[in-house]
C-alpha positions in Angstrom: -27.8 30.7 12.4 -27.9 30.5 8.6 -28.8 27.1 7.3 -26.0 25.2 5.6 -28.3 23.4 3.1 -31.1 25.2 1.2 -32.7 22.0 -0.2 -35.1 20.0 1.9 -33.8 16.7 3.5 -34.5 13.5 1.6 -36.2 10.5 3.1 -34.0 8.8 5.7 -31.9 12.0 6.1 -34.4 14.1 8.0 -31.7 15.6 10.3 -29.3 18.1 8.8 -25.6 17.7 9.7 -24.2 20.1 12.3 -21.5 22.6 11.5 -19.0 20.4 13.3 -19.9 17.4 11.2 -19.7 19.4 8.0 -16.3 20.8 9.1 -15.1 17.2 10.0 -16.2 15.9 6.5 -14.4 18.8 4.9 -11.2 18.1 6.9 -11.3 14.4 5.9 -11.8 15.3 2.3 -8.9 17.8 2.4 -6.8 15.1 4.2 -7.4 12.7 1.3 -6.8 15.2 -1.4 -3.5 16.4 0.1 -1.8 13.1 0.4 1.6 12.9 -1.2 2.7 10.3 -3.7 4.8 7.4 -2.2 7.6 6.4 -4.4 8.8 2.9 -3.5 12.2 1.3 -4.4 13.6 -2.0 -3.0 15.5 -5.1 -3.7 12.6 -7.3 -2.7 11.7 -8.6 -6.2 8.2 -9.7 -7.1 8.4 -13.4 -6.5 6.9 -13.2 -3.0 4.6 -11.2 -0.8 7.2 -8.6 0.5 6.2 -5.7 -1.7 2.5 -6.5 -1.4 2.8 -6.5 2.4 4.5 -3.1 2.5 1.9 -1.6 0.2 -0.9 -3.2 2.2 0.4 -1.5 5.3 0.6 1.9 3.6 -2.8 1.6 2.0 -4.3 0.9 5.5 -2.8 4.2 6.8 -3.0 6.4 3.8 -5.7 4.9 1.5 -5.7 7.8 -1.0 -2.0 8.2 -1.3 -0.9 7.4 -4.9 1.9 4.8 -5.0 4.7 4.7 -7.6 6.9 1.6 -7.9 10.3 2.9 -9.0 11.6 -0.7 -9.1 11.9 -3.7 -6.9 14.6 -5.3 -9.0 17.6 -3.6 -7.4 20.2 -6.4 -7.2 20.0 -8.1 -3.8 21.8 -6.2 -1.1 23.4 -3.8 -3.6 23.2 -0.4 -1.8 25.3 1.4 -4.4 23.1 0.3 -7.3 19.9 1.2 -5.3 21.3 4.6 -4.5 22.1 5.2 -8.2 18.7 4.2 -9.3 16.9 6.2 -6.6 19.1 9.3 -7.4 18.2 9.1 -11.1 14.5 8.5 -10.5 14.1 11.7 -8.5 14.2 13.6 -11.9 10.8 12.2 -12.8 8.9 12.0 -9.5 6.4 14.5 -8.0 8.2 17.3 -6.3 6.7 16.7 -2.8 6.9 12.9 -2.9 7.7 10.6 0.0 10.5 8.2 -1.1 10.4 4.8 0.6 13.8 3.2 -0.1 14.7 -0.3 1.3 17.9 -2.0 0.4 19.0 -3.1 3.8 21.7 -5.8 4.0 23.3 -4.7 7.3 22.7 -5.5 10.9 19.2 -4.0 11.6 19.9 -3.9 15.3 22.8 -1.5 14.9 22.0 0.8 11.9 19.5 3.6 12.3 16.1 3.8 10.7 15.7 7.4 9.4 13.4 9.8 7.8 14.8 13.0 6.2 13.2 16.1 4.8 15.1 17.7 1.8 15.2 21.2 0.5 12.8 20.5 -2.3 10.1 19.5 0.2 10.3 15.8 -0.4 10.8 13.2 2.3 13.0 10.1 2.3 12.4 7.1 4.6 14.9 4.1 4.8 18.0 2.7 6.5 21.0 4.8 7.4 23.4 3.0 5.1 24.1 5.5 2.4 21.1 4.6 0.2 19.3 7.9 0.7 22.0 10.5 0.5 22.8 10.7 -3.2 19.1 11.2 -4.1 18.6 13.7 -1.2 21.6 15.7 -2.4 20.1 15.7 -5.9 17.1 17.4 -4.5 19.0 20.2 -2.7 20.4 18.4 0.3 18.9 17.4 3.6 17.1 20.0 5.7 16.3 17.8 8.7 16.6 14.2 9.7 15.1 12.1 12.5 15.9 8.7 14.0 12.6 6.8 13.9 12.3 6.0 17.6 8.6 6.7 18.1 7.1 3.2 18.1 3.6 4.7 17.8 4.2 4.7 14.1 5.4 1.1 13.9 3.4 -2.0 12.9 3.4 -4.3 15.9 5.0 -6.7 16.6 8.1 -5.6 14.8 10.0 -8.3 13.0 13.8 -8.2 13.3 14.1 -9.0 9.6 11.4 -7.0 7.9 11.7 -3.3 8.9 10.5 -2.4 5.4 7.0 -3.6 6.4 7.0 -2.8 10.1 8.9 0.5 10.4 9.6 2.2 7.0 6.3 1.6 5.3 4.0 2.9 8.1 6.3 5.9 8.6 6.2 6.7 4.8 2.4 6.4 4.8 2.0 8.7 7.8 4.2 11.3 6.2 2.2 11.0 3.0 -0.9 11.6 5.0 0.4 14.7 6.7 1.8 13.5 10.0 4.1 15.9 11.8 7.7 15.1 10.9 9.1 16.1 14.3 6.9 13.5 16.1 8.5 10.6 14.3 11.5 10.4 16.6 14.7 12.0 17.7 16.4 14.6 15.6 19.8 13.8 14.2 22.5 15.8 12.6 22.3 15.3 8.8 26.1 15.2 8.6 26.1 12.1 10.8 24.3 10.1 8.2 26.3 7.2 6.5 27.5 8.0 3.1 28.7 5.9 0.2 31.3 6.4 -2.5 30.3 5.7 -6.0 33.1 4.2 -8.1 34.6 6.8 -10.5 36.2 6.5 -13.9 40.0 7.0 -14.2 41.0 9.2 -17.1 43.9 8.1 -19.2 46.1 9.9 -21.7 44.7 10.1 -25.2 41.1 10.6 -24.2 40.6 7.1 -22.8 39.5 5.9 -19.4 39.3 2.9 -17.1 35.9 2.2 -15.5 34.4 -0.5 -13.3 31.3 -2.4 -14.3 28.7 -1.4 -11.7 25.7 -3.3 -13.1 24.6 -5.7 -15.8 21.2 -4.6 -17.1 18.2 -6.7 -18.3 19.6 -6.8 -21.9 23.1 -7.8 -20.8 24.7 -4.4 -21.3 27.6 -3.6 -18.9 26.9 -0.3 -17.2 30.1 1.5 -16.3 31.2 3.8 -13.5 31.5 6.6 -16.1 29.1 9.2 -17.4 28.8 10.4 -20.9 30.6 13.6 -20.0 33.6 11.6 -18.9 34.4 10.6 -22.5 35.2 13.7 -24.6 34.7 12.1 -28.0 32.5 12.4 -31.0 30.1 9.7 -32.0 31.5 7.2 -34.5 35.0 7.0 -33.0 36.6 3.6 -33.2 37.7 2.2 -29.8 39.9 -0.5 -28.3 38.3 -2.1 -25.3 40.4 -4.0 -22.9 38.7 -6.6 -20.7 41.0 -8.8 -18.6 43.8 -9.9 -21.0 41.7 -9.4 -24.2 41.5 -6.3 -26.4 38.4 -5.9 -28.6 37.4 -3.5 -31.4 34.3 -1.4 -30.7 32.7 1.9 -31.7 31.2 4.8 -29.7 27.7 5.3 -31.0 24.7 7.6 -30.3 22.3 4.7 -30.3 22.3 0.9 -31.0 20.6 1.6 -34.3 23.8 3.3 -35.5 25.6 0.0 -35.6 25.1 -3.4 -37.1 23.7 -6.5 -35.4 26.5 -8.2 -33.4 28.7 -5.1 -33.2 30.3 -4.3 -29.9 29.5 -0.7 -29.0 29.8 1.9 -26.3 26.6 3.9 -25.8 25.1 6.2 -23.1 22.0 4.7 -21.5 19.0 6.5 -20.2 20.9 7.6 -17.1 23.6 9.1 -19.4 25.9 6.4 -18.0 28.3 4.7 -20.5 27.4 1.1 -21.2 29.2 -1.6 -23.2 26.8 -3.6 -25.2 26.3 -5.8 -28.3 23.7 -4.6 -30.8 20.8 -7.2 -30.7 23.0 -9.4 -28.5 24.0 -9.9 -24.8 27.4 -8.4 -24.0 27.5 -10.0 -20.5 27.1 -13.5 -21.9 29.2 -13.0 -25.0 32.2 -11.6 -23.1 31.6 -13.3 -19.7 31.4 -9.9 -18.0 30.9 -9.5 -14.2 30.1 -6.6 -11.9 33.3 -5.3 -10.4 35.5 -5.9 -13.4 37.4 -3.0 -14.9 37.1 -2.1 -18.6 39.8 0.0 -20.4 38.5 2.2 -23.2 40.9 3.9 -25.6 40.0 5.7 -28.9 42.0 4.7 -31.9 40.9 7.5 -34.3 38.9 10.7 -34.4 35.5 10.7 -35.9 34.8 13.0 -38.9 31.2 13.5 -37.8 
């Protein structure tokens, strides 16, 4: 048999490794190199050990899998907001990522724990409460889905209140490390998965619209249930903005810098979602805005730009 190593052994390594040992080392090396990224989103926040516990579980199973924290600041229990953020984030994540998504306010003894493979080759792991579907559809739709019933992939004992650590995190890590998808549990029909309905803008005559506030961001901007394409207007158009019983003057601008400090403006954010904000101010505090309120936007003139 041809020798695998041409150089003489060094002191303390007098015996050469067998072919089987060399093959095993190569398999381990390939296993480590081929681990997928794990992209983690939750409503856990960073004030406690929840995120760290989940990442510790994943690191113990897939130590070479790169982890990307999409965000852990999803508003508590807000499945719709989590789904919107996850859907948007897929634009910028690795193509074959494993998405670990945990916003799970429902009864954990009744809702299913799922893993899904999508057409792009990515995986999603999380609760069957509508959180996963918008992002999965953005990546071509679900190819296969399984109910995570194989307890071999759980962390024991399983807490009734922390499936993110004990079920979803270990499954995500095993998928990142190359575990067979079919072995995770019982196959389910993708059409049986729970869906959610995003609020949609209502178009009005004259080019206006009515849209619900779906989120208040870190800067106090009110993000609306309307995309930039829903408003067929040029930048610079003056607007009348109706909030409760009050009507305010505003302007539709390309960026905050196109207005003066203190101006009320309508601007598209990084998700191309329309947001009502105050330049160098906080619209939420200034106008006492709350998630769920409806805002009426009506142009008063056409821009010459």
